[in-house]
TORKOL-4160 file (C-alpha; in steps of 0.2 Angstrom, whole numbers, padded with zeros to 4 digits, m for minus):
438
<pt num="1" X="0408" Y="m0095" Z="0167"/>
<pt num="2" X="0413" Y="m0113" Z="0172"/>
<pt num="3" X="0415" Y="m0116" Z="0192"/>
<pt num="4" X="0410" Y="m0127" Z="0206"/>
<pt num="5" X="0399" Y="m0125" Z="0220"/>
<pt num="6" X="0414" Y="m0128" Z="0230"/>
<pt num="7" X="0421" Y="m0112" Z="0221"/>
<pt num="8" X="0404" Y="m0103" Z="0226"/>
<pt num="9" X="0405" Y="m0108" Z="0246"/>
<pt num="10" X="0425" Y="m0103" Z="0247"/>
<pt num="11" X="0419" Y="m0084" Z="0238"/>
<pt num="12" X="0405" Y="m0082" Z="0248"/>
<pt num="13" X="0411" Y="m0092" Z="0264"/>
<pt num="14" X="0396" Y="m0103" Z="0260"/>
<pt num="15" X="0392" Y="m0121" Z="0266"/>
<pt num="16" X="0388" Y="m0134" Z="0252"/>
<pt num="17" X="0375" Y="m0145" Z="0257"/>
<pt num="18" X="0376" Y="m0161" Z="0242"/>
<pt num="19" X="0386" Y="m0165" Z="0229"/>
<pt num="20" X="0398" Y="m0153" Z="0221"/>
<pt num="21" X="0389" Y="m0149" Z="0205"/>
<pt num="22" X="0398" Y="m0142" Z="0191"/>
<pt num="23" X="0390" Y="m0126" Z="0185"/>
<pt num="24" X="0390" Y="m0114" Z="0170"/>
<pt num="25" X="0385" Y="m0095" Z="0177"/>
<pt num="26" X="0373" Y="m0087" Z="0185"/>
<pt num="27" X="0352" Y="m0081" Z="0186"/>
<pt num="28" X="0341" Y="m0072" Z="0200"/>
<pt num="29" X="0327" Y="m0077" Z="0187"/>
<pt num="30" X="0320" Y="m0092" Z="0188"/>
<pt num="31" X="0311" Y="m0089" Z="0171"/>
<pt num="32" X="0326" Y="m0085" Z="0161"/>
<pt num="33" X="0340" Y="m0100" Z="0172"/>
<pt num="34" X="0346" Y="m0109" Z="0158"/>
<pt num="35" X="0350" Y="m0128" Z="0162"/>
<pt num="36" X="0368" Y="m0129" Z="0174"/>
<pt num="37" X="0367" Y="m0113" Z="0181"/>
<pt num="38" X="0367" Y="m0108" Z="0197"/>
<pt num="39" X="0351" Y="m0100" Z="0204"/>
<pt num="40" X="0353" Y="m0085" Z="0215"/>
<pt num="41" X="0336" Y="m0081" Z="0225"/>
<pt num="42" X="0334" Y="m0060" Z="0230"/>
<pt num="43" X="0325" Y="m0057" Z="0245"/>
<pt num="44" X="0316" Y="m0041" Z="0237"/>
<pt num="45" X="0296" Y="m0037" Z="0235"/>
<pt num="46" X="0296" Y="m0057" Z="0232"/>
<pt num="47" X="0308" Y="m0069" Z="0241"/>
<pt num="48" X="0316" Y="m0078" Z="0227"/>
<pt num="49" X="0319" Y="m0093" Z="0239"/>
<pt num="50" X="0298" Y="m0097" Z="0234"/>
<pt num="51" X="0305" Y="m0101" Z="0216"/>
<pt num="52" X="0319" Y="m0113" Z="0220"/>
<pt num="53" X="0309" Y="m0128" Z="0216"/>
<pt num="54" X="0305" Y="m0121" Z="0197"/>
<pt num="55" X="0322" Y="m0113" Z="0195"/>
<pt num="56" X="0326" Y="m0134" Z="0198"/>
<pt num="57" X="0315" Y="m0139" Z="0188"/>
<pt num="58" X="0322" Y="m0128" Z="0172"/>
<pt num="59" X="0339" Y="m0136" Z="0176"/>
<pt num="60" X="0347" Y="m0129" Z="0187"/>
<pt num="61" X="0364" Y="m0135" Z="0194"/>
<pt num="62" X="0363" Y="m0127" Z="0213"/>
<pt num="63" X="0356" Y="m0113" Z="0222"/>
<pt num="64" X="0360" Y="m0102" Z="0235"/>
<pt num="65" X="0347" Y="m0100" Z="0251"/>
<pt num="66" X="0348" Y="m0094" Z="0267"/>
<pt num="67" X="0335" Y="m0106" Z="0272"/>
<pt num="68" X="0338" Y="m0125" Z="0276"/>
<pt num="69" X="0341" Y="m0136" Z="0261"/>
<pt num="70" X="0328" Y="m0151" Z="0258"/>
<pt num="71" X="0338" Y="m0162" Z="0250"/>
<pt num="72" X="0333" Y="m0154" Z="0232"/>
<pt num="73" X="0350" Y="m0154" Z="0220"/>
<pt num="74" X="0366" Y="m0145" Z="0226"/>
<pt num="75" X="0363" Y="m0133" Z="0240"/>
<pt num="76" X="0377" Y="m0118" Z="0246"/>
<pt num="77" X="0370" Y="m0109" Z="0262"/>
<pt num="78" X="0375" Y="m0092" Z="0265"/>
<pt num="79" X="0370" Y="m0078" Z="0277"/>
<pt num="80" X="0362" Y="m0066" Z="0264"/>
<pt num="81" X="0362" Y="m0071" Z="0246"/>
<pt num="82" X="0364" Y="m0054" Z="0238"/>
<pt num="83" X="0379" Y="m0052" Z="0247"/>
<pt num="84" X="0385" Y="m0070" Z="0242"/>
<pt num="85" X="0380" Y="m0065" Z="0224"/>
<pt num="86" X="0391" Y="m0047" Z="0224"/>
<pt num="87" X="0407" Y="m0059" Z="0234"/>
<pt num="88" X="0404" Y="m0073" Z="0218"/>
<pt num="89" X="0406" Y="m0056" Z="0208"/>
<pt num="90" X="0423" Y="m0052" Z="0213"/>
<pt num="91" X="0429" Y="m0071" Z="0213"/>
<pt num="92" X="0423" Y="m0072" Z="0192"/>
<pt num="93" X="0429" Y="m0054" Z="0191"/>
<pt num="94" X="0448" Y="m0060" Z="0196"/>
<pt num="95" X="0445" Y="m0076" Z="0186"/>
<pt num="96" X="0445" Y="m0065" Z="0170"/>
<pt num="97" X="0461" Y="m0056" Z="0172"/>
<pt num="98" X="0473" Y="m0063" Z="0160"/>
<pt num="99" X="0461" Y="m0064" Z="0146"/>
<pt num="100" X="0453" Y="m0045" Z="0147"/>
<pt num="101" X="0469" Y="m0038" Z="0150"/>
<pt num="102" X="0465" Y="m0023" Z="0160"/>
<pt num="103" X="0449" Y="m0021" Z="0146"/>
<pt num="104" X="0436" Y="m0019" Z="0157"/>
<pt num="105" X="0427" Y="m0006" Z="0157"/>
<pt num="106" X="0411" Y="0003" Z="0166"/>
<pt num="107" X="0400" Y="0015" Z="0160"/>
<pt num="108" X="0392" Y="0028" Z="0169"/>
<pt num="109" X="0380" Y="0044" Z="0164"/>
<pt num="110" X="0363" Y="0053" Z="0168"/>
<pt num="111" X="0358" Y="0048" Z="0150"/>
<pt num="112" X="0366" Y="0037" Z="0138"/>
<pt num="113" X="0374" Y="0024" Z="0148"/>
<pt num="114" X="0364" Y="0008" Z="0140"/>
<pt num="115" X="0364" Y="0013" Z="0122"/>
<pt num="116" X="0383" Y="0017" Z="0125"/>
<pt num="117" X="0385" Y="m0002" Z="0132"/>
<pt num="118" X="0378" Y="m0007" Z="0116"/>
<pt num="119" X="0388" Y="0003" Z="0105"/>
<pt num="120" X="0403" Y="m0002" Z="0112"/>
<pt num="121" X="0400" Y="m0019" Z="0113"/>
<pt num="122" X="0395" Y="m0021" Z="0094"/>
<pt num="123" X="0411" Y="m0009" Z="0090"/>
<pt num="124" X="0422" Y="m0020" Z="0103"/>
<pt num="125" X="0416" Y="m0035" Z="0095"/>
<pt num="126" X="0423" Y="m0033" Z="0077"/>
<pt num="127" X="0439" Y="m0041" Z="0084"/>
<pt num="128" X="0437" Y="m0042" Z="0101"/>
<pt num="129" X="0428" Y="m0059" Z="0110"/>
<pt num="130" X="0415" Y="m0046" Z="0120"/>
<pt num="131" X="0404" Y="m0047" Z="0136"/>
<pt num="132" X="0393" Y="m0034" Z="0141"/>
<pt num="133" X="0378" Y="m0031" Z="0154"/>
<pt num="134" X="0362" Y="m0039" Z="0148"/>
<pt num="135" X="0348" Y="m0024" Z="0144"/>
<pt num="136" X="0348" Y="m0014" Z="0163"/>
<pt num="137" X="0358" Y="m0026" Z="0173"/>
<pt num="138" X="0368" Y="m0014" Z="0182"/>
<pt num="139" X="0367" Y="m0013" Z="0197"/>
<pt num="140" X="0373" Y="m0023" Z="0215"/>
<pt num="141" X="0364" Y="m0040" Z="0207"/>
<pt num="142" X="0365" Y="m0037" Z="0188"/>
<pt num="143" X="0384" Y="m0032" Z="0187"/>
<pt num="144" X="0391" Y="m0047" Z="0197"/>
<pt num="145" X="0379" Y="m0059" Z="0186"/>
<pt num="146" X="0384" Y="m0053" Z="0169"/>
<pt num="147" X="0403" Y="m0055" Z="0175"/>
<pt num="148" X="0397" Y="m0072" Z="0181"/>
<pt num="149" X="0390" Y="m0077" Z="0162"/>
<pt num="150" X="0405" Y="m0070" Z="0153"/>
<pt num="151" X="0412" Y="m0084" Z="0144"/>
<pt num="152" X="0427" Y="m0090" Z="0151"/>
<pt num="153" X="0442" Y="m0084" Z="0136"/>
<pt num="154" X="0431" Y="m0066" Z="0135"/>
<pt num="155" X="0443" Y="m0051" Z="0128"/>
<pt num="156" X="0433" Y="m0037" Z="0133"/>
<pt num="157" X="0420" Y="m0036" Z="0148"/>
<pt num="158" X="0406" Y="m0017" Z="0145"/>
<pt num="159" X="0399" Y="m0017" Z="0163"/>
<pt num="160" X="0385" Y="m0005" Z="0165"/>
<pt num="161" X="0384" Y="0005" Z="0182"/>
<pt num="162" X="0369" Y="0014" Z="0188"/>
<pt num="163" X="0368" Y="0027" Z="0202"/>
<pt num="164" X="0353" Y="0029" Z="0213"/>
<pt num="165" X="0365" Y="0035" Z="0229"/>
<pt num="166" X="0381" Y="0040" Z="0234"/>
<pt num="167" X="0392" Y="0025" Z="0238"/>
<pt num="168" X="0383" Y="0015" Z="0223"/>
<pt num="169" X="0397" Y="0017" Z="0208"/>
<pt num="170" X="0410" Y="0015" Z="0221"/>
<pt num="171" X="0402" Y="m0002" Z="0227"/>
<pt num="172" X="0400" Y="m0008" Z="0210"/>
<pt num="173" X="0417" Y="m0004" Z="0205"/>
<pt num="174" X="0424" Y="m0014" Z="0219"/>
<pt num="175" X="0416" Y="m0029" Z="0211"/>
<pt num="176" X="0419" Y="m0026" Z="0194"/>
<pt num="177" X="0438" Y="m0018" Z="0196"/>
<pt num="178" X="0435" Y="m0006" Z="0179"/>
<pt num="179" X="0451" Y="m0002" Z="0172"/>
<pt num="180" X="0441" Y="0010" Z="0158"/>
<pt num="181" X="0430" Y="0020" Z="0164"/>
<pt num="182" X="0415" Y="0031" Z="0154"/>
<pt num="183" X="0405" Y="0045" Z="0160"/>
<pt num="184" X="0393" Y="0050" Z="0144"/>
<pt num="185" X="0382" Y="0063" Z="0158"/>
<pt num="186" X="0377" Y="0074" Z="0171"/>
<pt num="187" X="0360" Y="0075" Z="0172"/>
<pt num="188" X="0343" Y="0076" Z="0183"/>
<pt num="189" X="0341" Y="0060" Z="0187"/>
<pt num="190" X="0339" Y="0053" Z="0205"/>
<pt num="191" X="0342" Y="0069" Z="0212"/>
<pt num="192" X="0330" Y="0068" Z="0226"/>
<pt num="193" X="0342" Y="0056" Z="0232"/>
<pt num="194" X="0359" Y="0066" Z="0232"/>
<pt num="195" X="0353" Y="0082" Z="0234"/>
<pt num="196" X="0353" Y="0091" Z="0217"/>
<pt num="197" X="0365" Y="0092" Z="0202"/>
<pt num="198" X="0380" Y="0096" Z="0210"/>
<pt num="199" X="0377" Y="0075" Z="0220"/>
<pt num="200" X="0373" Y="0066" Z="0204"/>
<pt num="201" X="0390" Y="0075" Z="0198"/>
<pt num="202" X="0398" Y="0067" Z="0216"/>
<pt num="203" X="0391" Y="0050" Z="0216"/>
<pt num="204" X="0396" Y="0047" Z="0194"/>
<pt num="205" X="0412" Y="0054" Z="0200"/>
<pt num="206" X="0413" Y="0038" Z="0212"/>
<pt num="207" X="0419" Y="0029" Z="0193"/>
<pt num="208" X="0433" Y="0038" Z="0186"/>
<pt num="209" X="0442" Y="0039" Z="0205"/>
<pt num="210" X="0441" Y="0019" Z="0205"/>
<pt num="211" X="0452" Y="0018" Z="0191"/>
<pt num="212" X="0471" Y="0015" Z="0193"/>
<pt num="213" X="0483" Y="0026" Z="0189"/>
<pt num="214" X="0487" Y="0012" Z="0171"/>
<pt num="215" X="0469" Y="0017" Z="0167"/>
<pt num="216" X="0459" Y="0028" Z="0158"/>
<pt num="217" X="0444" Y="0040" Z="0158"/>
<pt num="218" X="0436" Y="0045" Z="0145"/>
<pt num="219" X="0425" Y="0058" Z="0147"/>
<pt num="220" X="0412" Y="0068" Z="0136"/>
<pt num="221" X="0419" Y="0084" Z="0134"/>
<pt num="222" X="0405" Y="0092" Z="0127"/>
<pt num="223" X="0397" Y="0092" Z="0147"/>
<pt num="224" X="0406" Y="0104" Z="0159"/>
<pt num="225" X="0402" Y="0093" Z="0175"/>
<pt num="226" X="0408" Y="0077" Z="0165"/>
<pt num="227" X="0424" Y="0086" Z="0159"/>
<pt num="228" X="0432" Y="0091" Z="0176"/>
<pt num="229" X="0431" Y="0075" Z="0180"/>
<pt num="230" X="0446" Y="0073" Z="0174"/>
<pt num="231" X="0456" Y="0082" Z="0189"/>
<pt num="232" X="0447" Y="0068" Z="0203"/>
<pt num="233" X="0458" Y="0053" Z="0193"/>
<pt num="234" X="0475" Y="0049" Z="0190"/>
<pt num="235" X="0470" Y="0037" Z="0177"/>
<pt num="236" X="0473" Y="0044" Z="0158"/>
<pt num="237" X="0460" Y="0055" Z="0150"/>
<pt num="238" X="0452" Y="0053" Z="0134"/>
<pt num="239" X="0439" Y="0064" Z="0129"/>
<pt num="240" X="0428" Y="0066" Z="0116"/>
<pt num="241" X="0412" Y="0078" Z="0110"/>
<pt num="242" X="0403" Y="0086" Z="0095"/>
<pt num="243" X="0404" Y="0102" Z="0098"/>
<pt num="244" X="0421" Y="0105" Z="0107"/>
<pt num="245" X="0439" Y="0101" Z="0105"/>
<pt num="246" X="0439" Y="0084" Z="0108"/>
<pt num="247" X="0453" Y="0069" Z="0106"/>
<pt num="248" X="0439" Y="0059" Z="0099"/>
<pt num="249" X="0425" Y="0072" Z="0091"/>
<pt num="250" X="0413" Y="0073" Z="0077"/>
<pt num="251" X="0417" Y="0086" Z="0062"/>
<pt num="252" X="0400" Y="0084" Z="0052"/>
<pt num="253" X="0386" Y="0075" Z="0051"/>
<pt num="254" X="0369" Y="0074" Z="0043"/>
<pt num="255" X="0354" Y="0067" Z="0048"/>
<pt num="256" X="0341" Y="0055" Z="0037"/>
<pt num="257" X="0321" Y="0052" Z="0034"/>
<pt num="258" X="0323" Y="0040" Z="0051"/>
<pt num="259" X="0334" Y="0053" Z="0062"/>
<pt num="260" X="0348" Y="0042" Z="0062"/>
<pt num="261" X="0366" Y="0051" Z="0061"/>
<pt num="262" X="0379" Y="0049" Z="0049"/>
<pt num="263" X="0394" Y="0057" Z="0053"/>
<pt num="264" X="0412" Y="0061" Z="0052"/>
<pt num="265" X="0427" Y="0058" Z="0066"/>
<pt num="266" X="0443" Y="0061" Z="0071"/>
<pt num="267" X="0452" Y="0051" Z="0083"/>
<pt num="268" X="0470" Y="0050" Z="0088"/>
<pt num="269" X="0470" Y="0031" Z="0078"/>
<pt num="270" X="0463" Y="0039" Z="0064"/>
<pt num="271" X="0446" Y="0048" Z="0055"/>
<pt num="272" X="0429" Y="0039" Z="0050"/>
<pt num="273" X="0416" Y="0039" Z="0044"/>
<pt num="274" X="0400" Y="0031" Z="0051"/>
<pt num="275" X="0380" Y="0030" Z="0054"/>
<pt num="276" X="0373" Y="0029" Z="0069"/>
<pt num="277" X="0359" Y="0015" Z="0069"/>
<pt num="278" X="0350" Y="0025" Z="0081"/>
<pt num="279" X="0338" Y="0042" Z="0080"/>
<pt num="280" X="0346" Y="0057" Z="0086"/>
<pt num="281" X="0359" Y="0067" Z="0089"/>
<pt num="282" X="0362" Y="0062" Z="0105"/>
<pt num="283" X="0364" Y="0045" Z="0101"/>
<pt num="284" X="0382" Y="0050" Z="0089"/>
<pt num="285" X="0387" Y="0057" Z="0107"/>
<pt num="286" X="0384" Y="0039" Z="0113"/>
<pt num="287" X="0393" Y="0033" Z="0095"/>
<pt num="288" X="0408" Y="0042" Z="0100"/>
<pt num="289" X="0411" Y="0037" Z="0116"/>
<pt num="290" X="0410" Y="0016" Z="0109"/>
<pt num="291" X="0422" Y="0023" Z="0096"/>
<pt num="292" X="0435" Y="0029" Z="0111"/>
<pt num="293" X="0433" Y="0015" Z="0122"/>
<pt num="294" X="0437" Y="0003" Z="0104"/>
<pt num="295" X="0452" Y="0015" Z="0100"/>
<pt num="296" X="0459" Y="0010" Z="0118"/>
<pt num="297" X="0456" Y="m0006" Z="0117"/>
<pt num="298" X="0467" Y="m0008" Z="0101"/>
<pt num="299" X="0451" Y="m0011" Z="0089"/>
<pt num="300" X="0456" Y="m0002" Z="0073"/>
<pt num="301" X="0444" Y="0013" Z="0069"/>
<pt num="302" X="0437" Y="0006" Z="0052"/>
<pt num="303" X="0431" Y="m0010" Z="0061"/>
<pt num="304" X="0425" Y="m0002" Z="0075"/>
<pt num="305" X="0415" Y="0010" Z="0064"/>
<pt num="306" X="0410" Y="m0005" Z="0054"/>
<pt num="307" X="0404" Y="m0016" Z="0071"/>
<pt num="308" X="0397" Y="0000" Z="0078"/>
<pt num="309" X="0387" Y="0001" Z="0063"/>
<pt num="310" X="0378" Y="m0016" Z="0068"/>
<pt num="311" X="0375" Y="m0014" Z="0084"/>
<pt num="312" X="0356" Y="m0019" Z="0091"/>
<pt num="313" X="0351" Y="m0007" Z="0102"/>
<pt num="314" X="0342" Y="m0014" Z="0121"/>
<pt num="315" X="0323" Y="m0014" Z="0119"/>
<pt num="316" X="0315" Y="0002" Z="0121"/>
<pt num="317" X="0329" Y="0016" Z="0115"/>
<pt num="318" X="0323" Y="0026" Z="0103"/>
<pt num="319" X="0316" Y="0013" Z="0093"/>
<pt num="320" X="0305" Y="0017" Z="0075"/>
<pt num="321" X="0289" Y="0011" Z="0071"/>
<pt num="322" X="0278" Y="0016" Z="0058"/>
<pt num="323" X="0258" Y="0013" Z="0062"/>
<pt num="324" X="0245" Y="0007" Z="0050"/>
<pt num="325" X="0240" Y="0023" Z="0046"/>
<pt num="326" X="0257" Y="0028" Z="0041"/>
<pt num="327" X="0263" Y="0038" Z="0055"/>
<pt num="328" X="0280" Y="0036" Z="0063"/>
<pt num="329" X="0283" Y="0032" Z="0081"/>
<pt num="330" X="0298" Y="0034" Z="0090"/>
<pt num="331" X="0297" Y="0022" Z="0104"/>
<pt num="332" X="0308" Y="0028" Z="0121"/>
<pt num="333" X="0300" Y="0021" Z="0136"/>
<pt num="334" X="0313" Y="0013" Z="0146"/>
<pt num="335" X="0315" Y="0027" Z="0157"/>
<pt num="336" X="0317" Y="0047" Z="0157"/>
<pt num="337" X="0322" Y="0062" Z="0164"/>
<pt num="338" X="0323" Y="0079" Z="0161"/>
<pt num="339" X="0339" Y="0080" Z="0150"/>
<pt num="340" X="0334" Y="0061" Z="0139"/>
<pt num="341" X="0315" Y="0071" Z="0137"/>
<pt num="342" X="0324" Y="0086" Z="0128"/>
<pt num="343" X="0334" Y="0077" Z="0117"/>
<pt num="344" X="0321" Y="0064" Z="0115"/>
<pt num="345" X="0310" Y="0078" Z="0109"/>
<pt num="346" X="0324" Y="0088" Z="0098"/>
<pt num="347" X="0323" Y="0073" Z="0087"/>
<pt num="348" X="0307" Y="0073" Z="0084"/>
<pt num="349" X="0309" Y="0090" Z="0082"/>
<pt num="350" X="0321" Y="0085" Z="0066"/>
<pt num="351" X="0310" Y="0071" Z="0059"/>
<pt num="352" X="0301" Y="0078" Z="0043"/>
<pt num="353" X="0283" Y="0077" Z="0048"/>
<pt num="354" X="0266" Y="0087" Z="0045"/>
<pt num="355" X="0262" Y="0084" Z="0065"/>
<pt num="356" X="0273" Y="0081" Z="0080"/>
<pt num="357" X="0265" Y="0074" Z="0096"/>
<pt num="358" X="0272" Y="0070" Z="0111"/>
<pt num="359" X="0265" Y="0056" Z="0123"/>
<pt num="360" X="0274" Y="0057" Z="0140"/>
<pt num="361" X="0274" Y="0048" Z="0154"/>
<pt num="362" X="0280" Y="0055" Z="0173"/>
<pt num="363" X="0297" Y="0060" Z="0176"/>
<pt num="364" X="0299" Y="0052" Z="0192"/>
<pt num="365" X="0313" Y="0053" Z="0206"/>
<pt num="366" X="0316" Y="0073" Z="0204"/>
<pt num="367" X="0318" Y="0084" Z="0218"/>
<pt num="368" X="0310" Y="0098" Z="0209"/>
<pt num="369" X="0297" Y="0088" Z="0198"/>
<pt num="370" X="0285" Y="0102" Z="0196"/>
<pt num="371" X="0299" Y="0115" Z="0189"/>
<pt num="372" X="0306" Y="0100" Z="0176"/>
<pt num="373" X="0289" Y="0095" Z="0170"/>
<pt num="374" X="0285" Y="0111" Z="0165"/>
<pt num="375" X="0302" Y="0113" Z="0156"/>
<pt num="376" X="0301" Y="0100" Z="0145"/>
<pt num="377" X="0283" Y="0107" Z="0140"/>
<pt num="378" X="0289" Y="0124" Z="0138"/>
<pt num="379" X="0303" Y="0116" Z="0126"/>
<pt num="380" X="0289" Y="0107" Z="0117"/>
<pt num="381" X="0281" Y="0121" Z="0114"/>
<pt num="382" X="0296" Y="0130" Z="0107"/>
<pt num="383" X="0300" Y="0115" Z="0095"/>
<pt num="384" X="0279" Y="0117" Z="0089"/>
<pt num="385" X="0276" Y="0099" Z="0098"/>
<pt num="386" X="0261" Y="0093" Z="0105"/>
<pt num="387" X="0260" Y="0086" Z="0122"/>
<pt num="388" X="0250" Y="0074" Z="0131"/>
<pt num="389" X="0253" Y="0068" Z="0149"/>
<pt num="390" X="0248" Y="0050" Z="0152"/>
<pt num="391" X="0240" Y="0049" Z="0169"/>
<pt num="392" X="0251" Y="0064" Z="0175"/>
<pt num="393" X="0247" Y="0084" Z="0174"/>
<pt num="394" X="0264" Y="0090" Z="0178"/>
<pt num="395" X="0264" Y="0093" Z="0161"/>
<pt num="396" X="0251" Y="0106" Z="0161"/>
<pt num="397" X="0244" Y="0095" Z="0148"/>
<pt num="398" X="0228" Y="0087" Z="0144"/>
<pt num="399" X="0231" Y="0070" Z="0153"/>
<pt num="400" X="0225" Y="0053" Z="0144"/>
<pt num="401" X="0224" Y="0035" Z="0148"/>
<pt num="402" X="0236" Y="0020" Z="0139"/>
<pt num="403" X="0220" Y="0017" Z="0129"/>
<pt num="404" X="0218" Y="0035" Z="0125"/>
<pt num="405" X="0236" Y="0037" Z="0118"/>
<pt num="406" X="0233" Y="0022" Z="0108"/>
<pt num="407" X="0219" Y="0030" Z="0100"/>
<pt num="408" X="0229" Y="0046" Z="0097"/>
<pt num="409" X="0243" Y="0038" Z="0091"/>
<pt num="410" X="0234" Y="0024" Z="0080"/>
<pt num="411" X="0222" Y="0040" Z="0075"/>
<pt num="412" X="0239" Y="0049" Z="0066"/>
<pt num="413" X="0240" Y="0050" Z="0047"/>
<pt num="414" X="0254" Y="0046" Z="0035"/>
<pt num="415" X="0267" Y="0060" Z="0037"/>
<pt num="416" X="0264" Y="0062" Z="0054"/>
<pt num="417" X="0277" Y="0058" Z="0070"/>
<pt num="418" X="0275" Y="0054" Z="0088"/>
<pt num="419" X="0287" Y="0050" Z="0103"/>
<pt num="420" X="0281" Y="0041" Z="0117"/>
<pt num="421" X="0293" Y="0041" Z="0132"/>
<pt num="422" X="0292" Y="0040" Z="0151"/>
<pt num="423" X="0301" Y="0031" Z="0167"/>
<pt num="424" X="0298" Y="0016" Z="0170"/>
<pt num="425" X="0285" Y="0016" Z="0181"/>
<pt num="426" X="0273" Y="0024" Z="0168"/>
<pt num="427" X="0275" Y="0009" Z="0160"/>
<pt num="428" X="0273" Y="0016" Z="0142"/>
<pt num="429" X="0278" Y="0002" Z="0133"/>
<pt num="430" X="0260" Y="m0003" Z="0133"/>
<pt num="431" X="0255" Y="0009" Z="0122"/>
<pt num="432" X="0269" Y="0003" Z="0109"/>
<pt num="433" X="0264" Y="m0015" Z="0113"/>
<pt num="434" X="0245" Y="m0011" Z="0108"/>
<pt num="435" X="0250" Y="m0001" Z="0092"/>
<pt num="436" X="0259" Y="m0016" Z="0084"/>
<pt num="437" X="0244" Y="m0030" Z="0088"/>
<pt num="438" X="0235" Y="m0015" Z="0076"/>
């Protein structure tokens, strides 16, 4: 999105110091900044102000700051850079009203929101100029950044919305003003912050409550907590489901050797068969949500399906690899909660394999971590899967290190299959990276 430094000052209540520069997009990370972008130094674990010189060296057209400018490029002085970024997101969202014409989509859920976002972007892109959250840009700094980096002529905007407490999704909705809201699941994720599943349901429902009467809530009919959110919105409701009656429903499915599902789908816009380009039945649910999004946005169902089949998921989501020894590795290392780990284990169990191993890191931010980890261990035992805990004994399984995990999987022969999954704090992507180097 193209704008001027004066626009930034007007939107944020800031003051321009220097020339009124032409700008194109924003970045809060100097390492990935593109020439001409506005640099936004966020004050968090590290103070982004310390990287202003680096951002300027990389071609920043201007920068926000709470400090006294030192005559280096155009600066916009504001009281708080994060608050200014959020205000700038509101400015950008207003600029997109005409081109998007009601096709601003917010997606939340305890599991599946990033994959649903990726599938939706692919399905919509078959017909519409589409922008979407990069990676998991789903918080106070990521969402407005996504908006400000959208093309000026974007026709559909897909925004992921994370939840780590009450009021966060409402705050994101105040910036994004979604016309379409999608809720994928309510599960045990960040439960320690909201007091359990009831709190997760309440917080996730903030999205449908924010929708206008003229909008559409797209709800997972297979999840009772999500389905009953229909009573919390005045918007039109569209449901999707794999196992229950819904507007967009899977009527049959089969899984190939890679764990990818091919499914037949019925919808208000016609019927279609689609191959989901990711392992796991749970990915089929996310694909149904994407087809519902495309249908609501006016994309023909056949075009949406073709687009979805070419989708590329964000990194570390049910990625398939084969080791030098011939073992299949399913890498799902971005995050983990009981629902997503259970789904990944069931996917592993469905693969044809002579031996199945799950290398699991800790599931973080759970209200009752001991109980939830033991439930996962019990499920793995029922499915005939060996569990190894990387740096944690919460699964009641053998505790191993990152190096041990690499050696374990590297030693699996042809015909075996392994799952690598854990919360971000476990950093299990190190296992996958090491395996790729062998």
